[in-house]
C-alpha positions as CSV (number, residue, x, y, z in Angstrom):
1,X,0.0,0.0,0.0
2,X,1.0,3.6,-0.4
3,X,1.3,3.9,3.4
4,X,3.2,7.2,3.3
5,X,0.6,9.0,1.2
6,X,-0.5,12.3,2.8
7,X,-4.0,13.6,2.3
8,X,-4.0,17.4,2.8
9,X,-7.5,18.1,4.1
10,X,-8.3,21.1,6.3
11,X,-11.6,19.7,7.5
12,X,-9.9,16.5,8.8
13,X,-6.4,17.7,9.9
14,X,-3.7,15.7,11.6
15,X,-4.1,15.9,15.4
16,X,-2.1,14.8,18.4
17,X,1.4,14.7,16.8
18,X,2.8,15.7,20.1
19,X,2.4,12.1,21.2
20,X,5.4,11.1,19.0
21,X,7.6,13.4,21.0
22,X,6.0,12.7,24.4
23,X,4.3,16.0,24.6
24,X,0.9,17.4,23.5
25,X,-0.2,21.0,23.9
26,X,-3.8,20.1,23.3
27,X,-6.0,17.9,25.5
28,X,-6.2,14.3,24.3
29,X,-9.6,12.7,24.4
30,X,-9.4,9.0,24.9
31,X,-12.5,7.2,23.4
32,X,-13.4,3.7,22.6
33,X,-14.0,2.5,19.0
34,X,-17.5,1.5,20.2
35,X,-19.4,2.9,23.2
36,X,-19.9,6.1,25.0
37,X,-17.7,8.2,27.3
38,X,-14.2,9.7,27.2
39,X,-11.2,10.4,29.3
40,X,-9.5,13.8,28.8
41,X,-5.8,14.2,29.5
42,X,-4.5,17.7,29.8
43,X,-0.9,18.3,29.2
44,X,1.4,18.5,32.2
45,X,5.2,19.2,31.7
46,X,6.0,16.7,34.5
47,X,4.5,13.8,32.6
48,X,5.9,12.4,29.3
49,X,3.5,10.4,27.1
50,X,4.9,7.0,26.6
51,X,2.3,5.6,24.3
52,X,-1.3,5.2,23.1
53,X,-2.7,1.9,22.2
54,X,-5.6,-0.6,22.1
55,X,-5.7,-3.7,24.3
56,X,-7.9,-6.8,24.2
57,X,-8.4,-7.0,20.4
58,X,-9.1,-3.4,19.9
59,X,-11.6,-2.9,22.7
60,X,-9.6,-1.1,25.5
61,X,-7.9,2.2,24.7
62,X,-4.9,3.0,27.0
63,X,-2.8,6.1,27.4
64,X,0.5,5.6,29.2
65,X,2.6,8.4,30.8
66,X,5.8,8.6,32.9
67,X,7.1,11.1,35.4
68,X,10.8,10.3,35.5
69,X,11.7,12.8,38.2
70,X,9.2,11.2,40.7
71,X,9.7,7.7,39.3
72,X,6.0,7.4,38.7
73,X,3.9,5.8,35.9
74,X,0.4,6.7,35.0
75,X,-2.2,5.1,32.7
76,X,-5.8,5.8,31.7
77,X,-8.0,3.1,30.3
78,X,-11.6,2.7,29.2
79,X,-13.6,-0.5,28.5
80,X,-17.1,-1.8,28.1
81,X,-18.8,-2.7,31.4
82,X,-19.9,-6.2,30.7
83,X,-19.9,-7.2,34.4
84,X,-23.7,-7.2,34.6
85,X,-23.6,-4.5,37.3
86,X,-23.7,-0.7,36.9
87,X,-21.2,0.4,39.5
88,X,-17.6,1.3,40.0
89,X,-16.9,-1.6,42.3
90,X,-17.8,-4.1,39.6
91,X,-15.2,-2.4,37.3
92,X,-12.6,-2.7,40.0
93,X,-13.2,-6.4,40.6
94,X,-13.1,-7.1,36.9
95,X,-9.6,-5.6,36.7
96,X,-7.9,-6.0,40.0
97,X,-9.0,-9.5,40.7
98,X,-7.2,-11.1,37.8
99,X,-4.1,-8.9,38.3
100,X,-3.8,-10.1,41.9
101,X,-4.3,-13.7,40.9
102,X,-1.4,-13.5,38.4
103,X,0.9,-11.5,40.7
104,X,0.3,-14.0,43.5
105,X,2.1,-16.6,41.4
106,X,5.2,-14.6,40.6
107,X,5.4,-11.6,43.0
108,X,5.3,-10.6,46.6
109,X,2.2,-8.5,47.3
110,X,1.7,-6.6,50.5
111,X,-0.9,-4.3,52.0
112,X,-3.6,-5.1,49.4
113,X,-6.6,-2.8,50.2
114,X,-9.9,-1.9,48.5
115,X,-11.6,1.4,49.3
116,X,-13.1,4.6,47.9
117,X,-11.7,8.0,47.1
118,X,-13.7,11.2,46.6
119,X,-12.0,13.5,44.2
120,X,-11.8,17.3,44.5
121,X,-14.5,17.5,41.9
122,X,-16.8,15.3,44.0
123,X,-16.6,12.1,42.0
124,X,-16.4,8.9,44.0
125,X,-13.9,6.3,42.7
126,X,-13.6,2.7,43.8
127,X,-10.0,2.2,44.6
128,X,-7.5,-0.6,45.2
129,X,-3.8,-0.3,46.3
130,X,-1.0,-2.8,47.0
131,X,2.7,-2.8,47.4
132,X,5.0,-5.0,45.2
133,X,8.0,-5.8,47.4
134,X,9.4,-8.4,45.0
135,X,9.0,-9.7,41.5
136,X,10.5,-13.1,40.9
137,X,14.0,-12.7,42.3
138,X,14.0,-8.9,42.0
139,X,13.5,-6.8,45.1
140,X,11.4,-3.6,44.9
141,X,9.1,-1.2,46.7
142,X,6.5,-0.3,44.1
143,X,3.2,1.1,45.2
144,X,0.2,0.7,43.0
145,X,-3.0,2.7,43.2
146,X,-6.1,2.1,41.0
147,X,-9.2,4.3,40.7
148,X,-12.4,3.2,38.9
149,X,-15.6,4.8,37.9
150,X,-18.4,2.7,36.2
151,X,-21.9,3.1,34.9
152,X,-24.2,0.8,32.9
153,X,-22.1,0.9,29.8
154,X,-18.5,1.9,30.5
155,X,-15.7,1.5,33.0
156,X,-13.0,4.2,33.5
157,X,-9.7,3.4,35.0
158,X,-6.7,5.3,36.3
159,X,-3.6,3.4,37.5
160,X,-0.7,5.2,39.3
161,X,2.5,3.4,40.3
162,X,5.7,4.6,42.1
163,X,9.0,2.8,42.6
164,X,11.1,3.5,45.8
165,X,7.8,4.2,47.5
166,X,7.6,5.8,50.9
167,X,4.4,6.6,52.9
168,X,4.9,10.3,52.3
169,X,4.3,9.7,48.6
170,X,0.7,8.8,49.0
171,X,-0.6,12.3,48.7
172,X,1.3,12.8,45.4
173,X,-0.3,9.6,44.1
174,X,-3.8,10.6,45.2
175,X,-3.3,13.9,43.4
176,X,-3.4,11.9,40.1
177,X,-6.8,10.6,41.1
178,X,-8.0,14.2,41.5
179,X,-6.7,15.0,38.0
180,X,-8.5,12.0,36.5
181,X,-11.0,13.7,34.1
182,X,-13.7,11.7,32.4
183,X,-17.2,12.1,31.0
184,X,-19.3,9.0,31.3
185,X,-22.1,10.3,29.1
186,X,-20.1,11.7,26.3
187,X,-20.9,10.6,22.7
188,X,-17.8,10.5,20.6
189,X,-17.8,12.4,17.3
190,X,-16.3,11.7,13.9
191,X,-13.4,14.0,14.8
192,X,-12.7,12.2,18.1
193,X,-12.4,8.9,16.3
194,X,-10.3,10.5,13.5
195,X,-7.9,12.2,15.8
196,X,-7.2,9.1,17.8
197,X,-6.8,7.1,14.6
198,X,-4.3,9.7,13.2
199,X,-2.2,9.6,16.4
200,X,-2.0,5.8,16.1
201,X,-1.4,5.7,12.4
202,X,1.0,8.6,11.8
203,X,2.7,9.4,15.1
204,X,2.9,5.9,16.6
205,X,2.8,3.9,13.3
206,X,0.2,1.4,14.5
207,X,-2.1,1.0,11.5
208,X,-3.8,-2.1,13.0
209,X,-5.0,-0.2,16.0
210,X,-5.8,2.9,13.9
211,X,-8.1,0.8,11.7
212,X,-10.6,0.4,14.6
213,X,-10.9,4.1,14.9
214,X,-11.0,4.9,11.2
215,X,-13.8,2.3,11.0
216,X,-15.7,4.0,13.8
217,X,-15.2,7.4,12.2
218,X,-16.4,6.2,8.9
219,X,-19.4,4.5,10.4
220,X,-20.4,7.8,12.1
221,X,-20.7,9.6,8.7
222,X,-24.1,9.1,7.1
223,X,-24.4,7.4,3.7
224,X,-27.7,8.9,2.6
225,X,-28.2,12.6,2.1
226,X,-24.5,13.6,2.5
227,X,-23.5,17.2,2.2
228,X,-20.2,18.3,0.6
229,X,-18.4,18.2,4.0
230,X,-19.6,14.7,4.7
231,X,-18.6,13.5,1.2
232,X,-15.1,14.8,1.9
233,X,-15.0,13.1,5.3
234,X,-16.0,9.7,3.8
235,X,-13.4,10.0,1.1
236,X,-10.6,10.7,3.5
237,X,-11.6,8.2,6.1
238,X,-12.1,5.4,3.5
239,X,-8.7,6.1,2.1
240,X,-7.1,5.9,5.5
241,X,-8.9,2.8,6.5
242,X,-8.1,1.0,3.2
243,X,-4.4,1.9,3.8
244,X,-4.6,0.6,7.4
245,X,-6.0,-2.7,6.3
246,X,-3.5,-3.0,3.5
247,X,-0.5,-2.2,5.7
248,X,-1.6,-5.0,8.1
249,X,-2.2,-7.4,5.2
250,X,-5.9,-7.5,5.7
251,X,-6.4,-7.6,2.0
252,X,-9.9,-9.0,2.0
253,X,-11.2,-6.2,4.2
254,X,-9.2,-3.7,2.0
255,X,-10.8,-5.0,-1.2
256,X,-14.3,-5.1,0.3
257,X,-14.1,-1.5,1.5
258,X,-12.7,-0.2,-1.7
259,X,-15.4,-2.0,-3.7
260,X,-18.1,-0.5,-1.4
261,X,-16.6,2.9,-1.8
262,X,-16.8,2.7,-5.6
263,X,-20.5,1.8,-5.4
264,X,-21.2,4.8,-3.1
265,X,-18.8,7.3,-4.8
266,X,-18.0,6.1,-8.3
267,X,-16.2,9.3,-9.5
268,X,-13.6,9.5,-6.8
269,X,-10.3,8.2,-8.2
270,X,-8.6,7.0,-5.1
271,X,-11.4,4.4,-4.6
272,X,-10.2,2.7,-7.8
273,X,-6.6,3.3,-6.9
274,X,-7.0,1.5,-3.5
275,X,-8.7,-1.4,-5.3
276,X,-5.8,-1.6,-7.7
277,X,-3.4,-1.7,-4.7
278,X,-5.4,-4.7,-3.3
279,X,-5.2,-6.4,-6.7
280,X,-1.4,-5.9,-6.9
281,X,-0.9,-7.2,-3.4
282,X,-2.7,-10.4,-4.3
283,X,-0.8,-10.8,-7.6
284,X,-3.7,-9.9,-9.9
285,X,-1.9,-7.8,-12.6
286,X,-4.8,-7.6,-15.1
287,X,-7.3,-6.4,-12.5
288,X,-4.7,-4.0,-11.0
289,X,-4.1,-2.5,-14.5
290,X,-7.8,-2.1,-15.2
291,X,-8.5,-0.4,-11.8
292,X,-5.4,1.8,-12.1
293,X,-6.6,3.0,-15.5
294,X,-10.0,3.8,-14.0
295,X,-8.4,5.7,-11.2
296,X,-6.3,8.0,-13.5
297,X,-9.3,8.4,-15.9
298,X,-10.9,10.3,-12.9
299,X,-7.8,12.1,-11.7
300,X,-9.5,15.5,-12.1
301,X,-11.8,14.6,-9.2
302,X,-9.2,14.5,-6.5
303,X,-9.9,16.6,-3.4
304,X,-8.5,20.2,-3.1
305,X,-4.8,20.0,-2.2
306,X,-4.6,16.3,-3.1
307,X,-2.8,14.8,-6.0
308,X,-2.8,11.3,-7.5
309,X,-0.1,9.0,-6.1
310,X,2.8,7.8,-8.3
311,X,2.0,4.1,-8.7
312,X,5.6,3.4,-9.7
313,X,6.7,4.5,-6.2
314,X,4.0,2.4,-4.5
315,X,5.2,-0.8,-2.8
316,X,2.0,-2.6,-3.8
317,X,2.7,-2.2,-7.5
318,X,6.4,-2.8,-7.1
319,X,5.5,-6.3,-6.2
320,X,4.6,-6.9,-9.9
321,X,7.7,-5.1,-11.2
322,X,9.0,-8.3,-12.9
323,X,5.9,-8.3,-15.1
324,X,7.5,-6.1,-17.9
325,X,4.2,-5.2,-19.6
326,X,2.5,-4.3,-16.4
327,X,5.5,-2.2,-15.2
328,X,5.7,-0.3,-18.5
329,X,2.0,0.5,-18.1
330,X,2.6,1.7,-14.5
331,X,5.5,3.9,-15.5
332,X,3.2,5.6,-18.0
333,X,1.5,7.4,-15.2
334,X,4.7,9.0,-13.9
335,X,5.9,12.4,-15.0
336,X,9.3,12.6,-16.8
337,X,10.8,14.2,-13.7
338,X,9.6,11.3,-11.5
339,X,10.9,8.8,-14.0
340,X,14.4,10.4,-13.9
341,X,14.4,10.0,-10.1
342,X,14.2,6.2,-10.3
């Protein structure tokens, strides 16, 4: 796939690039690919962002941070509340119980306590804390503090840990519970999904995880009665999702999505180009040639600020480079200057 293709769209701009450097000047909204609610992280110079990802087959978003000066780690998570109960305690049990069971087999756990904590904003969290005094043969003093909030649909989790723990550090750890900002009733928007997908795809180079969010963003845009803005959104999101599937070798999904996009939007050239990429990845030179021709026949319909990719520089088509006739055809779409560069 043409994984490095950049779509220049003002309406759907790249967000969250600060994650790549460990800093972000804008608040980061952590949302699930499916479900309600969000966690909002506001930048703090003491904390460096270590990563953003999806756990449990794309169902649990996690944001991880580190405070090197204080030797502390922090993580925020969200997940569907499938416990059958609508409270914070059930979320705590669902997470902490399995953790303690696993740790009991390989680590020395002390002072394990469940409780509650009322934040300065008045929210009541179900909490659990314990001290790891050893892990295998390694000695340590790592304090762990969890906070949970749950409703009928979603569980929200904050986890703070500190090595070289001393009792006087407790207030510093509880301060992170006070900073834990979440909105249980929030309905994520197309932009929320898109921004999280872009962070995963571009800054963190995790196309597999990004695909869950591109899919959620695409599904949030209507198919019937689209205005010009929504048409543009669907085109950009489809292109990004097809690339995410292709880069993770999910060619069946990539082909199905490109085919559906052609049915919905038959004049947009990148729909055909993406289908040609899937053809080439699977070794179908004749189909790739036909769909590539259809793409360039419609090149006048690219979005403002966008241009057609150069197929001769695309890794998908380069897989068929030994097919002389096909490769001559592909090179016919390159400008003389681009040909001289190769």
